[in-house]
C-alpha positions as CSV (number, residue, x, y, z in Angstrom):
1,M,0.0,0.0,0.0
2,R,1.4,3.4,-1.0
3,S,0.3,6.7,0.6
4,D,-0.2,9.9,-1.1
5,L,1.9,11.7,1.5
6,A,4.5,10.7,4.1
7,V,4.8,13.2,6.9
8,I,7.9,12.8,9.0
9,G,7.4,14.2,12.5
10,A,4.2,14.5,14.6
11,G,4.9,17.8,16.3
12,P,2.8,21.0,15.6
13,A,3.9,21.3,12.0
14,G,3.5,17.7,11.1
15,L,0.1,17.4,12.8
16,A,-1.2,20.6,11.2
17,A,-0.1,19.5,7.7
18,S,-1.5,16.0,8.2
19,L,-4.9,17.1,9.4
20,T,-5.1,19.8,6.7
21,A,-4.2,17.4,3.9
22,A,-6.3,14.5,5.1
23,A,-9.4,16.8,5.3
24,R,-8.9,17.5,1.6
25,G,-8.7,13.9,0.5
26,V,-5.0,13.1,0.8
27,R,-4.0,9.7,2.2
28,V,-1.4,10.4,4.8
29,T,1.1,8.2,6.6
30,L,2.4,10.1,9.7
31,V,5.7,8.7,10.9
32,D,7.1,9.7,14.3
33,A,9.7,8.5,16.8
34,A,7.7,9.1,19.9
35,P,5.1,6.6,21.3
36,E,2.5,9.4,21.0
37,A,1.9,12.3,18.7
38,G,2.7,15.9,19.9
39,G,6.4,16.3,19.3
40,Q,8.6,18.1,21.9
41,F,6.2,21.0,22.4
42,Y,3.2,18.8,23.2
43,R,5.2,15.9,24.7
44,Q,2.9,13.7,26.6
45,T,3.3,12.1,30.0
46,A,3.8,8.3,29.8
47,A,0.4,6.7,30.1
48,G,1.5,4.4,32.9
49,L,2.1,7.3,35.2
50,R,-1.6,8.3,35.1
51,A,-0.9,12.0,35.4
52,R,-4.0,13.6,37.0
53,R,-3.6,17.1,35.5
54,P,-1.2,16.9,32.5
55,E,-2.5,20.3,31.3
56,T,-0.5,22.0,34.1
57,L,2.7,21.0,32.3
58,H,1.7,22.7,29.0
59,H,0.5,26.0,27.6
60,Q,-1.7,26.0,24.5
61,W,-3.4,22.9,25.9
62,R,-6.7,23.6,24.1
63,T,-4.8,23.8,20.8
64,W,-3.3,20.4,21.5
65,L,-6.7,18.9,22.4
66,R,-8.1,20.1,19.0
67,L,-5.1,18.6,17.2
68,R,-5.4,15.3,19.0
69,E,-9.2,15.1,18.4
70,G,-8.6,15.8,14.7
71,L,-5.9,13.2,14.5
72,D,-8.0,10.5,16.2
73,G,-10.9,11.3,13.8
74,H,-8.8,10.9,10.7
75,I,-7.2,7.7,12.0
76,A,-10.6,6.2,12.7
77,A,-11.8,7.2,9.2
78,G,-8.7,5.6,7.6
79,R,-7.4,8.9,6.2
80,I,-4.3,9.0,8.3
81,N,-2.1,6.0,9.2
82,H,0.0,7.0,12.3
83,L,3.2,5.0,12.7
84,A,4.4,5.8,16.2
85,D,7.8,4.6,17.6
86,H,9.2,4.7,14.0
87,H,12.7,6.3,14.0
88,V,13.4,7.6,10.5
89,W,17.1,7.3,9.5
90,S,16.9,8.1,5.8
91,A,14.7,9.1,2.9
92,E,15.3,8.6,-0.8
93,R,13.8,9.4,-4.1
94,E,12.7,6.5,-6.3
95,S,10.7,6.1,-9.5
96,G,7.2,7.5,-8.9
97,G,7.8,8.8,-5.4
98,F,9.8,8.4,-2.2
99,T,10.9,5.7,0.3
100,V,11.2,6.6,4.0
101,H,13.4,4.2,5.9
102,A,12.7,3.8,9.7
103,L,13.7,1.6,12.6
104,L,10.8,0.2,14.6
105,G,10.5,0.2,18.4
106,P,12.7,1.2,21.4
107,E,15.5,-1.1,20.3
108,Q,15.5,0.4,16.8
109,E,16.7,-2.8,15.1
110,Q,13.7,-3.8,12.9
111,P,13.6,-1.9,9.6
112,V,10.4,-0.5,8.0
113,A,10.0,1.1,4.6
114,V,7.2,3.6,4.0
115,R,6.5,4.6,0.4
116,A,4.6,7.7,-0.7
117,E,4.2,10.0,-3.7
118,A,5.2,13.1,-1.7
119,V,7.0,13.9,1.6
120,L,6.7,16.6,4.2
121,L,9.7,17.1,6.4
122,A,8.5,18.3,9.9
123,T,11.6,17.1,11.6
124,G,11.8,19.9,14.2
125,G,15.0,21.2,15.9
126,Y,17.4,20.4,18.6
127,E,19.2,22.4,21.3
128,K,22.5,24.2,21.0
129,V,24.7,24.2,24.1
130,L,28.0,26.1,24.1
131,P,30.8,24.6,26.3
132,F,32.3,26.1,29.5
133,P,34.5,24.6,32.2
134,G,32.7,21.9,34.0
135,W,29.8,21.5,31.5
136,T,30.3,17.7,31.3
137,L,29.7,17.1,35.1
138,P,26.8,14.9,36.0
139,G,23.9,17.2,37.0
140,V,24.4,19.5,33.9
141,V,21.6,18.9,31.5
142,T,20.1,20.8,28.6
143,A,17.2,23.1,29.3
144,G,15.0,21.1,26.9
145,G,16.1,17.9,28.5
146,A,15.0,19.1,31.9
147,Q,11.6,20.0,30.5
148,A,11.3,16.7,28.7
149,M,12.0,14.8,31.9
150,L,9.3,16.7,33.7
151,K,6.7,16.5,30.9
152,G,7.3,12.9,29.8
153,S,8.2,11.2,33.1
154,L,7.1,13.5,35.9
155,V,10.6,13.6,37.3
156,V,13.0,16.5,38.1
157,P,16.7,16.4,37.5
158,G,17.5,17.6,41.1
159,R,16.4,19.6,44.1
160,R,18.2,22.9,43.6
161,A,18.7,24.2,40.1
162,V,20.1,27.0,38.1
163,V,18.6,27.6,34.6
164,A,21.0,29.4,32.3
165,G,22.0,30.3,28.8
166,T,19.8,32.4,26.5
167,G,16.5,32.1,24.7
168,P,12.8,32.1,25.4
169,L,12.8,28.4,26.4
170,L,14.5,29.3,29.7
171,L,11.3,30.9,31.0
172,P,9.0,27.9,30.8
173,V,11.8,25.6,32.0
174,A,12.5,27.6,35.1
175,A,8.7,28.1,35.8
176,G,8.0,24.4,35.3
177,L,10.8,23.2,37.6
178,A,9.8,25.7,40.3
179,A,6.1,24.6,40.1
180,A,7.3,21.0,40.4
181,G,8.9,21.7,43.8
182,V,12.5,22.4,42.6
183,T,14.3,25.3,44.3
184,V,15.4,27.4,41.3
185,A,18.2,29.4,42.7
186,A,18.5,31.7,39.6
187,L,17.5,32.1,36.0
188,V,20.7,33.3,34.3
189,E,20.0,35.0,30.9
190,S,22.9,36.4,28.8
191,A,20.7,38.6,26.7
192,D,20.9,42.4,27.3
193,P,17.4,43.7,28.2
194,R,18.2,46.9,26.2
195,A,18.2,44.7,23.1
196,F,14.4,44.3,23.4
197,A,14.0,48.1,23.1
198,R,15.6,48.0,19.7
199,H,13.0,45.6,18.4
200,A,10.0,47.1,20.3
201,G,7.8,47.6,17.3
202,T,8.2,44.1,15.9
203,L,7.8,42.5,19.3
204,A,4.7,44.6,20.1
205,A,3.0,43.2,17.0
206,Q,2.6,39.9,18.8
207,P,0.9,40.9,22.1
208,D,0.0,37.3,23.0
209,K,3.7,36.5,23.3
210,A,4.3,39.5,25.6
211,V,1.4,38.2,27.8
212,E,2.9,34.7,27.8
213,A,6.3,36.1,28.9
214,A,4.6,38.2,31.6
215,L,2.7,35.1,33.0
216,Y,6.0,33.2,33.2
217,A,7.7,36.1,34.9
218,A,4.8,36.3,37.4
219,R,5.2,32.6,38.2
220,L,8.9,33.0,38.7
221,L,8.3,36.0,41.0
222,R,5.7,33.9,43.0
223,H,8.4,31.2,43.5
224,R,11.0,33.8,44.4
225,V,13.3,32.9,41.4
226,R,16.1,35.4,41.0
227,I,16.5,36.6,37.4
228,L,20.1,37.6,36.5
229,A,19.9,39.4,33.1
230,H,23.0,39.9,31.0
231,H,24.8,37.3,33.1
232,A,26.3,34.0,32.1
233,V,27.5,30.8,33.8
234,V,31.3,30.8,33.4
235,E,32.1,27.6,35.3
236,A,30.4,24.5,36.8
237,H,32.1,23.1,40.0
238,G,32.1,19.6,41.5
239,T,34.0,16.3,41.6
240,D,31.7,13.4,41.1
241,R,28.8,15.6,40.2
242,L,27.7,19.2,40.1
243,E,27.9,21.2,43.4
244,A,27.8,24.8,42.3
245,V,28.2,27.2,39.4
246,T,30.0,30.6,39.0
247,V,27.9,33.3,37.4
248,A,29.3,36.6,36.2
249,A,27.9,39.8,34.6
250,L,28.6,40.7,31.0
251,D,29.6,44.0,29.6
252,T,28.1,45.6,26.4
253,D,30.4,43.5,24.2
254,G,29.5,40.2,25.8
255,R,32.7,39.9,27.8
256,V,32.7,38.9,31.5
257,R,33.1,41.8,33.8
258,S,36.1,41.5,36.0
259,G,35.3,40.8,39.7
260,S,31.6,40.2,39.1
261,G,31.6,36.4,39.6
262,R,29.4,34.9,42.3
263,R,29.2,31.2,43.3
264,I,25.7,29.7,43.5
265,P,25.3,26.2,45.1
266,C,23.1,23.8,43.1
267,D,22.9,20.2,42.1
268,T,21.4,20.8,38.7
269,L,22.2,23.2,35.9
270,A,19.7,23.3,33.0
271,V,21.5,25.2,30.2
272,G,20.8,26.0,26.5
273,H,21.8,28.6,24.0
274,G,19.0,28.4,21.4
275,M,17.9,25.8,18.8
276,L,19.1,24.5,15.5
277,P,17.0,22.9,12.8
278,H,17.1,19.2,12.0
279,T,18.1,19.1,8.3
280,D,19.7,15.7,7.8
281,L,16.8,14.2,5.8
282,A,16.5,17.4,3.7
283,E,20.2,17.2,2.9
284,T,19.9,13.5,2.0
285,L,17.1,14.3,-0.5
286,G,19.2,17.1,-2.0
287,C,17.1,20.0,-0.7
288,R,18.7,23.5,-0.8
289,L,19.6,25.1,2.5
290,D,19.6,28.8,3.4
291,G,22.3,28.9,6.0
292,V,21.2,26.2,8.4
293,N,17.5,26.2,7.4
294,V,15.7,24.3,4.7
295,H,14.8,26.6,1.9
296,V,11.1,26.7,1.0
297,D,8.9,28.9,-1.2
298,D,5.5,30.6,-0.3
299,E,3.8,27.1,-0.3
300,Q,6.4,25.5,1.9
301,R,7.8,23.6,-1.1
302,T,11.5,22.8,-1.2
303,D,13.4,22.9,-4.5
304,V,13.1,19.1,-4.8
305,P,9.8,18.3,-6.5
306,G,7.5,16.4,-4.2
307,V,9.2,17.5,-1.0
308,W,7.7,20.1,1.4
309,A,9.1,21.3,4.7
310,A,7.5,23.0,7.7
311,G,8.2,24.0,11.2
312,E,11.6,24.3,12.9
313,A,13.4,22.7,10.0
314,T,12.8,25.8,7.9
315,G,13.8,28.2,10.7
316,I,13.4,28.1,14.5
317,G,10.1,29.9,15.4
318,G,8.1,28.0,17.9
319,A,4.8,26.2,17.9
320,A,2.6,29.0,16.5
321,L,4.8,29.5,13.4
322,A,5.1,25.7,13.0
323,L,1.3,25.4,13.0
324,A,0.9,28.1,10.4
325,E,3.5,26.6,8.1
326,G,2.0,23.1,8.5
327,H,-1.5,24.4,7.5
328,I,0.0,26.1,4.4
329,A,2.0,23.0,3.5
330,G,-1.1,20.8,3.9
331,R,-3.2,23.0,1.6
332,S,-0.5,23.1,-1.0
333,I,0.0,19.4,-1.0
334,A,-3.7,18.8,-1.3
335,A,-4.0,21.3,-4.1
336,R,-1.2,19.6,-6.0
337,R,-2.6,16.2,-5.4
338,T,-6.3,16.8,-6.1
339,G,-6.1,19.7,-8.5
340,S,-8.4,21.7,-6.3
341,A,-7.6,25.4,-5.7
342,P,-7.3,26.4,-2.0
343,D,-9.6,29.0,-0.6
344,P,-7.8,32.3,-1.3
345,R,-9.1,33.9,1.9
346,E,-7.8,31.0,4.1
347,W,-4.5,31.0,2.2
348,E,-4.1,34.8,2.7
349,R,-4.8,34.6,6.5
350,A,-2.3,31.8,7.0
351,A,0.3,33.6,4.9
352,R,-0.2,36.8,6.9
353,S,0.2,34.9,10.2
354,R,3.3,33.2,8.9
355,A,4.9,36.4,7.8
356,A,4.2,38.2,11.1
357,L,5.5,35.4,13.1
358,R,8.7,35.1,11.0
359,R,9.3,38.8,11.6
360,F,8.8,38.3,15.3
361,F,11.2,35.4,15.6
362,D,13.8,37.1,13.5
363,A,13.8,39.8,16.2
364,V,13.8,37.2,19.0
365,D,16.8,35.5,17.4
366,N,18.6,38.8,17.3
367,V,17.9,39.6,21.0
368,Y,18.8,36.1,22.2
369,A,22.1,35.7,20.4
370,P,24.8,34.0,22.5
371,P,27.4,36.4,24.0
372,G,29.9,37.6,21.5
373,H,32.9,36.5,23.5
374,W,31.8,33.3,25.0
375,T,34.9,31.5,23.8
376,D,37.1,33.6,26.1
377,Q,35.8,31.5,29.1
378,V,36.6,28.1,27.4
379,T,39.9,26.9,28.9
380,D,42.3,24.7,26.9
381,D,41.3,21.7,29.1
382,T,37.5,22.1,28.5
383,V,36.1,19.2,26.5
384,V,34.5,20.5,23.4
385,C,33.6,17.3,21.5
386,R,32.2,14.9,24.2
387,C,31.9,11.9,21.9
388,E,35.6,11.9,21.1
389,E,36.7,13.7,24.2
390,V,38.5,16.4,22.2
391,P,39.6,19.4,24.4
392,A,39.6,23.0,23.2
393,R,43.4,22.9,23.2
394,A,43.3,20.5,20.3
395,V,41.0,22.6,18.3
396,R,43.0,25.7,18.8
397,A,46.2,23.9,17.9
398,A,44.7,22.7,14.7
399,V,44.1,26.3,13.7
400,E,47.1,28.0,15.1
401,E,49.8,25.4,14.6
402,L,48.5,23.2,11.7
403,G,46.7,25.9,9.6
404,A,43.2,24.5,9.7
405,G,40.8,27.1,8.2
406,D,37.5,25.3,8.0
407,L,35.4,22.8,10.1
408,R,36.2,19.8,7.9
409,T,39.9,20.3,8.3
410,V,39.6,20.7,12.1
411,K,37.5,17.5,12.2
412,L,40.1,15.6,10.3
413,L,43.0,16.8,12.5
414,T,41.2,16.5,15.9
415,R,38.3,13.9,15.4
416,A,35.9,16.6,16.7
417,G,32.6,15.7,15.2
418,M,33.4,12.1,14.3
419,G,31.6,10.5,17.2
420,W,28.1,9.2,17.9
421,C,26.3,12.6,17.3
422,Q,28.3,13.3,14.2
423,G,29.0,16.9,15.1
424,R,25.4,17.8,15.9
425,M,26.2,18.9,19.4
426,C,29.8,20.1,19.1
427,G,29.6,21.7,15.7
428,P,28.7,25.2,16.8
429,A,31.3,25.1,19.6
430,V,34.1,23.8,17.4
431,A,33.3,26.5,14.9
432,G,33.3,29.3,17.5
433,I,36.6,28.2,19.1
434,A,38.3,27.6,15.7
435,G,37.0,30.9,14.4
436,C,35.6,29.2,11.4
437,A,32.3,29.7,9.6
438,E,29.5,27.4,11.0
439,T,28.6,25.2,8.0
440,V,26.1,22.4,7.7
441,T,27.7,19.0,7.6
442,R,26.1,16.6,5.2
443,R,25.4,13.3,6.9
444,P,24.2,10.1,5.0
445,F,22.0,9.0,7.9
446,A,19.8,11.0,10.3
447,R,20.5,8.6,13.2
448,P,22.8,5.6,13.9
449,V,21.8,2.4,12.0
450,P,22.8,-1.2,12.8
451,L,25.0,-2.8,10.1
452,G,22.5,-5.6,9.9
453,V,19.8,-3.2,8.6
454,L,22.1,-1.8,5.9
455,A,23.0,-5.4,4.8
456,R,19.4,-6.4,4.5
457,E,18.2,-7.2,0.9
458,P,15.7,-4.8,-0.7
459,E,13.2,-7.6,-1.0
460,Q,13.3,-8.0,2.8
461,D,12.6,-4.3,3.3
462,H,9.6,-4.6,1.0
463,Q,8.3,-7.5,3.1
464,H,8.6,-5.4,6.3
465,E,6.6,-2.6,4.7
466,E,3.8,-5.0,3.8
467,D,3.8,-6.5,7.3
468,H,3.2,-3.0,8.8
469,Q,0.5,-1.7,6.6
C-alpha cells in the first residue's frame, strides 16, 4: 500500500499538515519516533504514570486537544495512518515517489520502509549548548532535556537548580521546575534587556507573546526565582557531580566583567543557547539550505519536486509558526494532489500569520544571540567534543599550529565531530573556538543504524513494509 503523503514528524507542523491534507482527500502516513503524537512541544506524559492534571505541564493545551481530536478522527476514518515509535534514518527518491526508511520500536533494530508519492519534512529542531569549564559534570543537562523529563516522566533532575543560557525556552523551563517543587536558585539569561527596546515595534506586534512572557515572569516571582539578566555561567564546579556554578555579569560587548563572579550552590544546571533545525533528511534528499535552514517557497515547497518542509526545519520559530507553516503545506500538498484550488481567503490569512511570526522570531533570534565573546571562558582543558573527548586545546592547535581554516579540516585533524552525534552537538562550539564559519555537515543518515539493517536485501525491506500496513 502506497500513501499519497508521508509526513515525518508528529509535532505541531506535522500534525497541522497531516490534518489539513487529510481533510482535503489526501491519504497520509504520519511517521514519528515518539510513542504518542505531539512532538517536543506537546510531549505527553507516559500513560502508565496516570498524570491527573497533564495540562498543568503545558500551555496552549486547548490547541493540543483540538489537534489530538482531529488526528483521532482521521485515523478512525482511515485517512491517516499513524506510525508511532518509528525512527526515520533516511529518505530517498525513487521512481514515482519516495521511500522513507525507519527503525521500529525502542531497540531500533527492525527496519520498516514507507513509500509515498510526496514527503513533508516536519523534523523539528534540537538544542544548541556552548561549552564552558565543568559542563560535562553529572547534573548539567540541557534546558529542553530538563523540560522533557518533567513533561514525559514527571521527574525532576535535582532539588536545587540554576537555569542558564539564552533564549525564550528558559522561562518555561524555570517556571516548570519551580512549580514541580525544585528550588530554582537563579535564571541566568545572557541577553541584554536593552536589546528588546531596539525591536520594540516588531515584538509589540505579537501581544500574546508578551502576555505569555509576563505570565511566566509572574510565576517566577511567585516562586522567588532570582533573574540575572545579562549574566552567564562561566564555570560549573564539582568532583563526582555538580555542586555549584559561578555566574558573572557581562559588559556591552558580551565579555565577562572582572570581579563580578558569584558562586551559586546547586545540584542541577539546565542550560541552553537556542535551537538548531534538523536538516539531515532534507540534505539527503538534496534540498537546498539557506544557511542552516531548509529553503522553502511561499507554499512551503523545497526545491526538490514532491518534498515540502514546515516547522523548525525551515527556521526556529516556535509552535505557532510551525502550525501556520503546517497548514500552508497541507493545503499546498492537497491542491497539487487533487487539483483543487485552495480557498484564497484561508491562504491569505495563513500567509499573513506566517509572515508576522517570522518577523517576530527574527527579532527574537537577534535579541537572544549568545554572548559575542563566550569562547574567552573556554579553557584549553575544556572538553568540546564529548563523543571523542576532544579538548579546546586540540581545536586551537589545529588552527594556530596546523593551519586549519574550516570545520572539515579541524575535524580531520582532531576527530571533533566524528563520534556518535556526528557533530550535531559540538559543531557550533568547534566553529566558535576555531573561528571558522559554521557550516552544515552533510550526513548520510539521520541517526545511527545497525549494520544488519544496511546489509538487508531490498526484498526483505519490501516485506517489512507490507507487514506493517
